Each structure stands twice: as C-alpha cells, then as structure tokens.
C-alpha positions in Angstrom: 0.0 0.0 0.0 1.1 3.5 -0.7 1.8 5.9 2.2 0.9 9.6 2.0 2.7 12.2 4.1 2.1 15.9 4.6 5.3 17.9 5.2 4.8 21.2 6.9 7.2 24.1 7.1 6.9 26.2 10.3 8.5 29.4 11.5 10.7 28.6 14.4 12.9 31.6 14.8 11.8 35.2 15.7 8.2 34.1 15.3 6.9 35.4 18.7 4.6 34.9 20.5 4.6 31.3 19.4 7.2 29.4 17.4 6.9 26.1 15.5 9.4 23.3 15.3 11.1 23.3 11.9 9.6 20.8 9.5 6.7 18.6 10.8 5.9 15.3 9.0 2.5 13.8 9.2 1.0 10.5 8.0 -2.2 11.4 6.1 -5.3 9.2 5.9 -7.0 10.0 2.7 -10.2 8.2 3.8 -10.7 10.2 7.0 -8.6 13.3 6.5 -6.7 12.5 9.8 -3.1 13.6 10.3 -0.7 11.8 12.6 2.6 13.3 13.5 5.4 10.8 12.6 8.6 12.9 12.7 10.0 16.4 13.0 13.2 17.9 11.6 14.3 20.6 14.0 17.8 21.6 12.8 16.6 24.2 10.3 15.7 27.9 10.7 12.4 29.2 9.4 11.6 26.7 6.6 8.9 29.0 5.2 8.5 27.3 1.8 8.8 23.6 0.8 9.1 21.9 -2.6 8.9 18.2 -3.1 10.3 15.8 -5.8 8.2 12.7 -5.2 9.8 10.7 -7.9 13.3 11.1 -6.4 12.0 11.2 -2.8 13.5 14.5 -1.9 12.4 17.6 -0.2 13.7 21.2 -0.5 13.2 24.0 2.0 13.7 27.8 1.8 15.2 29.4 4.9 13.4 32.7 5.2 15.1 35.1 7.7 14.7 38.8 6.8 17.6 39.8 9.0 20.0 37.8 6.8 21.3 39.3 3.6 21.1 35.9 2.0 18.6 33.1 2.5 19.4 29.4 2.1 18.0 26.5 0.1 18.2 23.2 1.9 18.0 19.7 0.4 16.8 16.5 2.2 16.2 12.9 1.4 12.8 11.4 2.3 12.6 7.9 3.9 9.5 6.6 2.1 8.8 4.0 4.8 8.7 6.5 7.6 8.5 10.0 6.1 11.6 11.0 8.1 14.0 13.6 6.6 17.8 13.3 6.3 19.9 16.4 5.5 21.9 16.5 2.3 23.3 20.0 1.9 22.4 23.7 1.6 23.3 26.6 -0.6 22.9 30.4 -0.3 20.2 31.8 -2.5 22.0 35.1 -3.5 19.2 37.2 -2.2 17.3 38.2 0.9 14.1 36.7 2.4 13.8 33.5 0.3 10.1 32.8 0.0 9.6 30.3 -2.8 11.3 27.3 -4.6 10.2 25.9 -7.9 11.5 23.1 -10.2 11.9 23.0 -14.0 9.9 20.3 -15.7 12.8 17.8 -15.7 13.3 18.2 -11.9 17.0 18.8 -12.5 17.0 22.6 -11.8 15.4 24.5 -8.9 14.8 28.2 -8.7 14.7 30.3 -5.5 12.8 33.5 -5.3 13.9 36.3 -2.9 11.4 38.9 -1.6 14.2 41.3 -0.5 13.7 43.4 2.6 17.4 44.2 3.0 18.5 47.8 2.7 18.7 49.1 -0.9 22.0 48.4 -2.6 23.1 45.6 -0.2 24.6 42.7 -2.0 24.0 40.2 -3.5 20.4 41.4 -3.9 19.1 38.9 -6.5 15.3 38.4 -7.0 15.8 34.9 -8.4 18.6 32.3 -8.5 19.0 29.0 -10.4 20.5 25.8 -8.9 21.4 22.5 -10.6 20.5 19.5 -8.6 23.2 16.8 -8.1 22.6 13.1 -8.7 22.4 12.6 -4.9 19.7 15.3 -4.6 22.1 18.0 -3.2 22.2 21.5 -4.6 25.2 22.8 -6.5 26.1 26.5 -6.0 23.7 28.8 -7.9 24.8 29.1 -11.6 22.6 32.0 -12.6 20.7 34.9 -10.9 18.9 38.1 -11.8 18.3 41.4 -10.1 15.2 43.4 -11.1 16.3 46.9 -9.9 19.2 49.3 -9.8 22.3 49.6 -11.9 22.9 45.8 -12.1 19.3 45.1 -13.0 18.5 42.9 -15.9 15.7 45.3 -16.7 16.0 48.6 -14.8 13.0 50.0 -12.9 12.4 52.8 -10.4 10.4 50.5 -8.2 11.5 48.1 -5.5 11.8 44.4 -6.5 9.9 41.8 -4.4 10.3 38.4 -6.2 7.7 36.0 -4.8 7.6 32.9 -7.0 9.4 31.3 -10.0 7.4 29.0 -12.2 8.6 27.1 -15.3 6.1 26.8 -18.1 4.7 23.3 -18.8 6.7 23.2 -22.1 9.9 23.8 -20.1 10.8 26.8 -22.3 10.2 29.8 -20.1 10.8 30.8 -16.4 8.2 33.2 -15.1 9.0 35.2 -12.0 6.2 37.1 -10.2 7.5 40.3 -8.8 4.9 42.0 -6.6 7.1 45.1 -6.1 7.2 45.8 -9.8 3.7 44.6 -10.6 5.3 42.5 -13.3 5.6 38.9 -14.2 9.2 38.6 -15.6 9.9 36.1 -18.3 13.3 34.4 -18.9 14.5 31.8 -21.3 14.9 28.6 -19.4 18.7 28.5 -18.7 20.8 25.5 -19.4 23.0 24.4 -16.6 25.9 26.9 -16.2 24.1 29.4 -18.5 22.7 32.8 -17.7 19.2 34.1 -17.1 18.3 36.0 -20.3 15.1 37.8 -20.9 12.6 36.1 -23.2 11.2 37.7 -26.3 8.4 39.2 -24.3 10.4 40.2 -21.2 7.5 40.8 -18.8 3.7 41.1 -18.3 2.6 44.3 -16.7 -0.1 44.1 -14.1 -2.1 47.1 -12.9 -0.3 49.4 -10.5 -0.6 48.1 -7.0 -1.8 44.6 -8.0 1.2 42.8 -6.5 1.4 39.5 -8.5 2.4 36.9 -5.9 1.9 33.3 -7.1 1.4 31.9 -10.5 0.1 28.5 -11.6 -0.6 26.8 -15.0 -3.7 24.9 -16.0 -2.9 21.3 -17.1 -3.6 22.3 -20.7 -0.4 24.3 -20.7 -2.1 27.3 -22.4 -3.6 29.1 -19.5 -2.0 30.5 -16.3 -3.6 32.1 -13.3 -2.0 34.7 -11.0 -3.2 35.8 -7.6 -2.5 39.4 -6.9 -1.6 39.9 -3.2 -2.2 43.7 -2.9 -5.4 44.4 -4.7 -7.0 41.0 -3.9 -7.7 39.8 -7.4 -7.2 36.7 -9.6 -6.2 37.1 -13.2 -6.4 34.8 -16.2 -3.3 34.8 -18.5 -3.0 33.3 -22.0 0.4 31.8 -22.7 2.1 32.0 -26.1 5.1 29.6 -26.1 6.7 31.1 -29.1 7.1 34.6 -27.6 6.7 33.8 -23.9 3.9 36.3 -23.8 1.3 36.1 -21.1 -1.7 38.0 -22.4 -3.8 39.4 -19.5 -7.4 38.3 -19.8 -10.2 38.2 -17.2 -9.7 39.5 -13.7 -12.0 38.8 -10.8 -12.0 39.9 -7.1 -11.1 37.4 -4.5 -13.0 39.1 -1.7 -16.6 40.4 -1.5 -17.2 43.9 -2.6 -18.5 44.9 0.8 -15.4 43.7 2.7 -13.5 46.9 3.7 -10.8 45.7 6.1 -7.2 44.9 5.0 -6.7 41.8 2.9 -3.7 40.3 1.2 -3.9 37.3 -1.1 -1.4 34.4 -0.8 -1.7 31.0 -2.5 -3.4 29.8 -5.7 -3.9 26.3 -7.1 -5.8 24.5 -9.8 -7.4 21.1 -9.1 -5.7 18.1 -10.8 -8.7 17.7 -13.1 -8.4 21.3 -14.3 -12.0 22.2 -13.4 -11.5 24.4 -10.3 -9.3 27.2 -9.1 -8.7 28.2 -5.5 -7.0 31.1 -3.8 -6.4 32.3 -0.2 -7.4 35.6 1.5 -5.5 36.8 4.5 -7.7 39.3 6.3 -10.9 38.0 5.0 -9.5 34.7 6.1 -11.1 32.5 3.5 -10.5 30.2 0.6 -12.1 31.5 -2.6 -13.3 28.9 -5.1 -13.9 29.3 -8.9 -15.1 27.1 -11.6 -12.9 27.0 -14.7 -14.7 27.1 -18.1 -13.4 25.5 -21.3 -11.8 28.7 -22.4 -10.0 29.1 -19.1 -12.2 31.8 -17.8 -13.4 31.5 -14.2 -16.6 32.1 -12.3 -17.1 32.4 -8.6 -18.3 29.4 -6.6 -18.0 30.9 -3.2 -15.8 31.7 -0.2 -15.1 29.3 2.7 -13.8 30.6 6.0 -10.3 29.3 6.6 -11.0 28.5 10.3 -8.0 30.5 11.3 -6.1 33.7 10.7 -3.8 34.4 7.8 -4.2 31.4 5.5 -0.8 31.6 3.8 -0.9 28.3 2.1 -3.3 25.4 1.2 -2.9 22.2 -0.7 -5.3 19.6 -2.2 -4.4 16.0 -1.2 -3.5 13.4 -3.9 -7.0 11.9 -3.7 -8.6 15.2 -4.4 -11.0 14.7 -1.6 -9.4 17.0 1.0 -7.8 20.4 1.3 -5.4 21.3 4.1 -5.2 25.0 4.9 -2.1 26.5 6.8 -3.3 29.4 8.9 0.0 31.2 9.7 -1.4 33.7 12.2 -3.6 31.4 14.3 -5.7 28.3 14.0 -3.1 25.9 12.8 -3.9 23.5 10.0 -7.6 23.1 9.1 -8.8 20.1 7.2 -11.7 20.5 4.6 -13.4 17.9 2.6 -13.7 18.8 -1.1 -16.5 17.7 -3.4 -14.7 16.5 -6.5 -17.8 17.1 -8.7 -18.7 20.6 -7.6 -15.4 21.8 -6.1 -17.1 22.9 -2.9 -15.3 22.9 0.4 -16.7 21.9 3.8 -15.0 22.1 7.2 -14.4 18.7 8.7 -13.7 20.1 12.1 -10.2 18.4 12.1 -7.3 20.6 13.3 -3.6 20.3 13.8 -2.4 22.8 16.4 0.8 24.2 14.9 1.5 27.8 15.8 3.0 29.1 12.6 2.4 26.7 9.6 3.7 28.3 6.4 3.6 25.7 3.7 2.3 22.1 3.2 3.3 19.6 0.5 2.1 16.1 0.0 4.3 13.1 -0.8 2.9 9.7 -1.8 5.2 6.7 -1.8 4.8 3.0 -2.5 
C-alpha cells in the first residue's frame, strides 16, 4: 500500500509569541482526513517554503530570515517508509528573504525567489537564482541569478523588487518570476546548466499598478495560467504564447466580497488536478475563494469558505482530491476541509492540527 505524508514548514525563529518546530511530518489518511505526526526535523531555521520531488524522494526547503542578507535553500532525502528527513546540503540563494522554490519540468534545476527586505543596494540582492540538482539530490552553488532593480538590474526600474515565485512553463521553455514590487511577471528563457538568465522575447507582463502579483500556476492544458495578486485581492487569467513567452492578460475577478472593507492580502493559488476548479487564499478576509474553470480558461465564482483560522498563507489539495489542508499562519493551525470532486465545494471537517506558525504544506505519496 502507498503511504501519504504531509510535510509542513513552520516558523521557528523570531516568530513570537509562538514558534513552530522546523519541518513537521504527518502521515495522512485519505479516507478520513486525519493527520498523525510521525517525525520532526528541528535543525533548520524558518523553513517557510517547501518543494517536493516525489519521484526522487527529496524535499527542498527555503530558509526565510529577513535579517540575513542571504537566504538558504536546503536539500533533504525522504525515507518513504517513515517520512523522516535526512539532510543532504544547503546553498545560499544570492538574495534576501527567500520565499519560494520551484522546479523546472525535468526536476534537474530548482529556482529560488527572494522577496528582498534588506537595505537598498546591499549585495547580493538577486530576485531569483537557479541551482542545478546533483545526482544525490544535493544542490550545486547557484549558476545564474537576476536582479530586477538598480544599476545591475537585468531590466531597470524605479520600483523596489519583491520576487515571490518562480514557475517554469509546462513546455519547459520559459521561467516566469512574479515580482509584486514591480507589478510584473518577468519572463526568462529557461537557462541551461551553467548558463545565464536571459530575458525572453516578451520580457514581462505588466499588471495594474498596486496589483502585486504573488503566485502563478498553470492549467494542465499548458495554455492558460492564473496569477493571484496579493495587494489588490484579485485573480487574473493569463493566456500563454510559447513562441514569444507572452502572457496576455485576460479576465480578472476579485477574491473578496465587494463589501469587505478591512485589510486583505492574497497568498496561495492552485488548480485542481482535473483542471476544473481554481482556489485562492485571502489573509484578512481569512477565506479560501473557489472558482469554476470554463473550457476557455475563464473563471466564475463558486464561493468563499472561512479558513477556520487567521492568515491562510498556504493550502494544498491531497493526492486523492477529496481533501484540502489550509495552513493558517497567524492562528488556528492547519484546518482540514473535505472537497466535493464534482462541484469543487469545500466543507470544514472540524479536524485541526495545532501548529502555531504553519507556512507551507506539501504532500508526498510513496509506495
């Protein structure tokens, strides 16, 4: 029988009043939605973002400490029998406040995104860096990086860069980097190992001023992408042209109700495995917004489900598609929701995991 694990990154440094315990590993029951703690990896600081390579049984974590001028990317082996992690190595990410890791489609390169809260002009200051993955799963030193601002910028701008995710297109041709400081989605030719990050034919997609594009995800058809805009609480549909790397901005819908006047910032976005539903998280409104996806990629609102906590930074659908786990960073821990596969609707199961600062959840399923 296969075993399903949920790996959770938690803040465990300067996260007062409550701190987590590094990376928590849970056995997940896809029939009941129950989570059982099986191990913890404590020897890591602020693993705010996790990325998993199920095929090779490896986990990668981003160390996010704003007071450091460089973050770190950390590689682990996963024991498929127990879910336990064993350390391989780490590498500096060439930028400050590392908040995202993403693979290319081959799984041989990983990209780190740096939000950058260091003082202007402090080095190394890169918004994104590329790492080759060794045969043993370890990370080689970064072979390419890009700055989005200042005299060393690959594309100068008078705004402050805040890289927040790097996503490779399904055809493995283009690296897209959401920069919520510039209101742009930067586009790079996918670099070969040892190569440079070079701008694509269409170097960026401009979002409205103040939108704050945060996370990007592609539909399984490879032609449509969706971006959640952190600062103006919207979700936008993007049409991808693989020949030019252009993302043409299409439909945009709000993620929160029109009558909600308090502060809200969006965080995570995900498409269901069947490509029929899109979800996003609202921090402030503290909800998961659900949309139905039409044949042309456009979306229509299904509803908004309370996240049962404060600050839902991340959520993930389990491999069966029947459950969603929501990480409420600011309070409430992890909440477990059942998901109707036919309608996309979410319903609170009442199940909770009492972690104080969950930041990111990834599933791994192993035989």
